[in-house]
C-alpha positions in Angstrom: 12.5 -20.9 -11.5 15.1 -18.2 -12.9 18.6 -18.5 -12.3 19.8 -16.7 -9.5 22.3 -14.3 -10.1 25.8 -15.2 -9.7 27.6 -11.8 -9.3 27.3 -8.9 -7.0 26.6 -7.0 -10.4 24.2 -9.3 -11.8 22.1 -9.1 -8.6 22.1 -5.0 -9.0 20.9 -5.5 -12.7 18.2 -7.9 -11.7 17.3 -5.9 -8.6 17.2 -2.9 -11.1 15.0 -5.0 -13.4 12.3 -6.1 -10.4 11.9 -2.8 -8.7 9.0 -0.3 -9.7 10.1 2.9 -11.3 8.4 4.7 -8.2 11.2 2.7 -5.4 13.9 3.2 -7.7 13.8 6.7 -8.0 12.9 7.2 -4.1 16.1 5.2 -3.3 17.9 6.9 -5.3 17.2 10.1 -3.4 17.7 8.8 0.2 20.9 9.4 2.3 22.9 6.2 4.1 21.5 6.7 6.9 17.7 6.0 5.6 19.5 3.3 3.3 20.2 1.6 6.6 16.6 2.1 8.1 15.6 0.4 4.9 17.7 -2.3 4.7 15.7 -4.8 6.8 12.9 -5.0 3.6 14.6 -5.1 1.2 17.2 -7.7 2.7 14.4 -9.6 3.4 13.2 -9.7 -0.8 17.1 -10.5 -1.6 17.6 -13.2 0.8 14.1 -14.6 -0.1 14.5 -14.4 -4.3 18.3 -15.0 -4.7 19.1 -17.4 -2.7 22.1 -15.8 -0.4 23.7 -18.8 1.5 24.2 -22.1 0.9 21.7 -22.0 -2.1 24.1 -19.3 -4.2 27.5 -19.5 -3.2 28.7 -18.1 -6.3 27.2 -14.6 -5.2 28.2 -15.0 -1.6 32.0 -15.3 -3.5 31.6 -12.6 -5.9 30.6 -10.0 -2.7 33.0 -11.3 -0.7 35.8 -10.5 -3.7 34.2 -7.3 -4.0 34.3 -6.2 -0.4 38.1 -7.6 -0.1 36.7 -9.6 2.7 36.8 -13.0 2.8 34.7 -13.3 6.3 32.2 -11.4 4.6 28.9 -12.8 6.1 25.0 -12.8 4.5 24.5 -9.8 6.2 27.6 -7.9 4.9 26.6 -9.3 1.7 22.9 -8.3 1.4 24.2 -4.6 2.9 26.9 -4.3 0.0 24.2 -5.3 -2.8 22.0 -2.6 -1.4 24.6 -0.3 -1.5 25.8 -1.2 -5.2 22.2 -0.9 -5.7 21.9 2.8 -4.2 25.5 3.7 -6.1 24.0 3.2 -9.4 20.0 4.4 -8.9 22.1 7.4 -7.8 23.6 7.7 -10.9 21.0 6.7 -13.5 17.5 7.4 -11.3 18.0 10.5 -9.5 15.2 13.4 -10.0 17.0 16.5 -11.4 15.0 20.2 -10.9 14.1 21.1 -14.8 14.5 24.8 -15.3 
């Protein structure tokens, strides 16, 4: 089994490497409201594959530190990971109109 990401940045980098290109492009073009609707399916993937919670306390601690919220729960950590993924993809995978 692959080692689990221990930091927020490692989780985002790993998600980027695992997502198909079409999903990365689609995600990068979403609004924040659309991102919230995507949350359940991507959240399930993160929870199932990244051990967020008791299995991977390091990732939870990194998310709490990045959010500056020592009470951030697992759902909040997943939302933070998705938001950081969206932010990064918005800079690297947004389609631009070519003239």
